[in-house]
C-alpha positions in Angstrom: 17.2 25.9 -14.4 15.2 22.7 -13.2 16.1 21.1 -17.4 19.5 20.1 -16.4 18.4 18.2 -13.5 15.7 16.7 -15.7 17.5 15.5 -18.5 20.1 13.9 -15.9 17.1 12.1 -14.7 15.9 11.1 -18.1 19.1 9.7 -19.3 20.1 7.6 -15.8 16.7 6.3 -16.8 16.5 6.0 -20.0 20.4 4.0 -20.0 18.4 1.9 -17.5 15.6 0.3 -18.9 18.0 0.1 -22.2 20.3 -2.4 -20.4 17.3 -4.4 -19.1 15.7 -4.1 -22.6 18.5 -5.3 -24.4 18.9 -8.1 -21.6 22.0 -7.0 -20.4 20.4 -6.9 -17.0 18.7 -10.3 -16.8 14.9 -10.4 -15.5 13.4 -12.9 -13.4 10.4 -14.8 -14.1 8.3 -17.0 -12.3 5.8 -19.6 -12.9 2.7 -18.6 -11.0 0.4 -15.8 -11.5 2.3 -12.5 -11.1 -0.1 -9.3 -11.2 2.3 -6.3 -11.3 0.4 -2.4 -10.7 2.2 0.7 -11.2 2.2 4.0 -12.7 4.4 6.3 -14.7 3.9 9.6 -12.6 5.0 9.7 -8.9 2.0 10.4 -6.6 -1.4 8.8 -6.5 -3.0 7.5 -9.6 -5.4 4.6 -7.5 -2.7 1.7 -7.6 -3.9 0.8 -4.0 -7.9 1.1 -4.3 -7.0 -1.0 -7.5 -5.0 -3.6 -4.9 -8.3 -3.9 -3.0 -10.6 -4.2 -6.0 -8.7 -7.0 -7.3 -8.3 -8.8 -3.7 -11.9 -8.5 -3.6 -13.3 -10.1 -6.4 -10.4 -12.9 -6.7 -9.1 -13.5 -3.1 -12.2 -16.1 -2.9 -12.0 -17.5 -6.2 -8.0 -18.0 -6.0 -5.7 -17.9 -3.2 -4.0 -14.3 -3.6 -1.5 -12.8 -2.0 0.3 -9.3 -2.2 4.1 -8.1 -2.1 4.7 -4.7 -1.4 8.1 -2.5 -1.0 6.6 -0.7 1.8 6.7 2.7 1.2 7.7 5.0 3.9 8.6 1.9 6.5 11.0 2.3 9.6 12.2 -1.3 8.5 13.9 -3.6 6.3 14.0 -6.8 4.1 10.6 -9.5 3.8 8.9 -9.0 6.8 5.2 -10.4 6.9 2.2 -8.1 7.8 0.1 -9.0 10.8 -3.2 -7.5 11.5 -1.2 -6.1 14.3 1.3 -4.6 13.1 2.4 -1.1 13.1 2.5 1.1 10.4 5.8 2.4 10.7 7.4 -0.9 10.4 5.0 -1.6 7.5 4.1 1.2 5.3 0.7 2.4 5.6 -1.0 0.7 2.6 0.2 -3.0 3.1 -1.2 -2.8 6.8 -4.4 -1.6 5.6 -4.9 -4.3 2.7 -4.2 -6.7 5.6 -7.1 -5.3 7.7 -9.4 -5.1 4.9 -8.3 -8.6 4.0 -6.9 -10.7 7.1 -7.0 -14.1 5.2 -4.6 -12.8 2.7 -0.9 -13.1 3.3 1.1 -9.7 2.7 4.5 -9.4 2.4 7.5 -6.8 2.7 10.3 -6.7 0.1 12.1 -3.8 -1.1 13.7 -6.5 -3.6 10.8 -8.5 -5.3 13.1 -10.7 -6.9 13.6 -12.1 -3.3 10.3 -11.3 -1.7 8.7 -13.8 -4.2 10.6 -17.1 -2.9 10.0 -15.8 0.7 6.4 -15.5 0.3 6.2 -18.7 -1.1 8.4 -20.3 1.4 5.6 -19.0 4.2 2.8 -19.0 2.1 3.2 -22.3 -0.5 -0.5 -22.6 -1.3 -0.5 -18.7 -3.1 -1.8 -19.1 -6.5 -1.3 -15.3 -7.8 0.7 -12.7 -6.3 -0.1 -8.9 -6.8 2.6 -7.2 -6.7 2.2 -3.1 -5.6 3.6 -0.2 -7.4 6.8 -2.5 -9.3 6.4 -0.7 -12.7 10.3 0.7 -11.9 10.7 -2.7 -10.4 12.3 -4.3 -13.9 14.4 -7.2 -12.3 11.0 -8.9 -11.8 8.8 -10.1 -15.0 5.1 -9.7 -14.1 3.1 -12.0 -16.3 0.3 -9.1 -16.6 1.6 -5.2 -15.7 -1.7 -3.0 -14.7 -0.9 0.3 -15.5 -2.7 3.3 -13.6 -2.6 7.3 -14.6 -5.2 9.9 -13.6 -7.8 11.2 -15.7 -6.6 15.2 -14.1 -3.3 14.2 -14.9 -2.6 11.9 -17.7 0.9 10.5 -18.2 0.7 11.7 -21.7 0.5 15.3 -20.2 3.3 15.5 -17.7 7.2 15.9 -18.1 10.4 13.9 -16.5 10.9 14.7 -12.8 11.7 17.5 -11.8 10.2 19.4 -14.3 7.1 17.5 -13.8 6.3 14.4 -12.3 7.0 11.3 -14.3 9.2 8.9 -13.0 10.5 8.0 -16.6 10.1 8.7 -20.4 6.2 8.1 -21.6 6.9 6.6 -24.0 7.6 3.3 -21.5 4.0 2.9 -21.1 4.4 0.5 -24.0 5.2 -2.1 -21.2 1.6 -2.5 -19.5 -0.4 -4.8 -20.6 -3.3 -2.7 -19.7 -4.1 0.6 -18.8 -6.3 2.5 -16.4 -7.4 5.6 -16.6 -8.7 6.4 -13.0 -10.5 8.8 -11.3 -12.7 10.0 -14.2 -16.0 12.3 -13.6 -19.0 9.4 -13.2 -20.5 10.9 -16.4 -17.4 10.9 -18.7 -18.6 10.8 -22.1 -17.9 8.3 -24.5 -16.5 10.7 -26.6 -14.5 12.4 -24.6 -13.2 8.8 -23.6 -12.3 8.7 -27.0 -10.7 11.5 -27.7 -8.1 10.4 -24.1 -8.1 7.1 -26.2 -6.6 8.2 -29.3 -4.2 10.8 -27.0 -2.5 7.4 -24.9 -3.0 5.4 -28.4 -2.4 2.5 -26.8 -0.3 -0.2 -28.9 -2.8 -3.2 -30.0 -1.5 -5.6 -27.5 -2.8 -3.1 -24.9 -6.5 -2.7 -23.2 -7.4 0.6 -21.9 -10.1 1.0 -19.3 -11.7 4.1 -17.3 -12.8 4.1 -13.9 -14.4 7.2 -11.0 -14.1 6.7 -7.9 -16.9 5.3 -5.9 -17.7 6.4 -2.0 -18.9 4.1 0.6 -20.8 4.8 3.8 -18.5 6.7 6.7 -17.2 4.7 9.6 -16.5 6.2 12.4 -13.1 5.8 14.0 -14.8 4.4 17.5 -17.9 3.8 15.7 -20.1 6.5 17.0 -22.7 7.5 14.3 -23.1 10.2 11.9 -25.0 12.9 12.9 -28.1 13.2 10.8 -27.9 16.3 9.1 -23.9 18.8 8.8 -23.4 21.0 6.1 -19.5 21.3 6.2 -17.0 18.8 6.2 -13.3 19.4 7.2 -11.0 17.0 5.7 -7.6 15.8 7.6 -5.7 14.1 4.8 -2.1 12.9 4.0 -3.2 11.8 0.6 -1.0 12.8 -2.8 -4.5 14.1 -4.4 -7.6 15.0 -2.2 -9.2 16.5 -4.7 -11.5 14.3 -5.4 -12.7 13.7 -2.3 -12.9 17.3 -2.2 -15.7 17.4 -5.3 -17.3 14.3 -3.9 -18.6 16.0 -1.0 -19.2 19.4 -2.3 -21.1 17.9 -5.1 -23.7 17.2 -2.1 -23.6 21.0 -1.3 -21.4 20.7 1.5 -18.7 23.3 2.3 -15.4 21.8 2.4 -12.3 23.0 4.7 -8.8 21.1 4.0 -6.0 20.4 6.5 -3.7 18.5 4.0 -0.1 17.1 4.8 2.3 15.4 2.5 1.5 11.6 0.8 2.1 8.8 3.1 2.7 11.9 6.2 3.6 10.3 9.9 0.9 12.6 11.8 1.8 13.7 15.0 0.5 15.8 18.4 1.2 18.9 17.0 -0.9 18.2 13.9 -3.6 16.9 16.5 -3.3 20.3 18.8 -3.4 22.2 14.8 -6.8 20.2 14.1 -7.9 21.1 17.3 -7.3 25.0 16.8 -8.8 24.5 13.4 -12.1 22.8 14.3 -13.2 24.6 16.9 -13.2 27.7 14.8 -15.7 26.1 12.6 -19.0 26.3 12.3 -20.2 23.5 14.9 -22.1 21.0 12.6 -18.3 20.4 11.0 -17.5 16.7 10.6 -13.5 15.7 10.6 -13.5 13.5 7.3 -10.2 11.3 6.3 -9.2 8.5 3.8 -8.8 4.7 4.5 -4.6 5.0 4.3 -5.2 8.3 6.2 -6.8 6.2 8.9 -4.1 3.7 9.7 -1.9 6.3 10.1 -4.5 8.6 12.4 -5.8 5.1 14.4 -2.5 5.6 17.1 -4.7 8.6 18.5 -7.9 7.4 18.7 -7.8 8.0 22.8 -7.2 11.5 21.9 -10.1 11.9 19.4 -12.4 10.5 22.4 -10.6 12.5 25.0 -11.3 16.3 22.7 -15.0 14.9 21.9 -13.8 15.3 18.0 -15.5 12.6 15.6 -13.1 11.1 13.2 -15.0 9.7 9.7 -13.6 7.2 7.6 -14.2 7.5 3.7 -13.8 4.1 1.8 -13.2 4.1 -1.9 -13.0 1.6 -4.8 -12.8 1.6 -8.3 -15.7 1.5 -10.3 -15.8 0.8 -13.7 -17.1 3.3 -17.1 -18.8 2.1 -19.7 -19.8 -1.2 -17.8 -16.5 -2.3 -18.2 -16.1 -4.4 -14.9 -16.6 -7.9 -16.3 -14.5 -7.7 -19.2 -11.6 -6.6 -16.7 -12.3 -9.2 -14.5 -12.4 -12.0 -17.6 -9.0 -10.7 -18.3 -7.5 -11.2 -15.0 -9.3 -14.6 -14.3 -8.0 -15.7 -17.4 -4.4 -14.7 -17.1 -4.8 -16.0 -13.8 -6.1 -19.7 -15.2 -4.0 -19.9 -18.3 -0.9 -19.6 -16.6 -1.8 -21.8 -14.0 -2.4 -24.3 -16.3 0.4 -23.5 -18.4 2.9 -24.5 -15.4 0.8 -27.4 -14.1 
């Protein structure tokens, strides 16, 4: 039953790509370094933590900026994100970037071709721009394209939507310069990595890296301390895939309960009532944990957690490069920025 709509979707995306590839539809390039990040699969493949990794490692060396479409926002057009912005107007991920890197300009535009010059008009000192979720936005051509794919759901094993979760045919991975297999097991063996490399079969010009999620120290929404001992965790999430986080706590012997919503879910008071009912029926040593992206959407209920004496702990996450490849990856990014800058100076 899904084969026909999948075929129609494939035809539409392939026809669109054909027009771009044959230059029937022109692509726009800019002289400053543009780093694109995207994926072939729908859902969470670690794009946002990758944006944060780049900002963490390069925003003090170069004047970086982020341009995003602001998925799920209620606003339209170009917008500069402030630390005081509301996620409903900015989208949760751009606001999170701004919270964590307040010195970095974060801007929104559905049309990146329009957004880049507007960003540069607002922040003319910008030296490099990260284009978030841009793999299918082909009107603009980044100088360096990073493609993320999840270890548990490699694009090579997926099918076109709605038979699977691919946004376009898997063969189009050829447009990437760097491929990152994300959310790998920390103990991924070289043998298994080689099998995945053979399966993806990167082109000679492509580089392939493997990353695992590295979880930081829990932070409480109202800056309250973490209990010295807790045996149970209630995950309150609205992300594409909470399984890695569940696995992380289970690794330390915690019993994990889940309250999962769709990706980018806008939490409501009714959801909090559901949370209250669930929490009071769980063991007393249960802590509530959410992600940083979810915290952006939950902070408006900060007082509710205080009034109900519920502590909400936020779990930071970042990419950890396996096989000691972080320095090599960093060198590639740095070389691209410097070479592009020098070429156009």
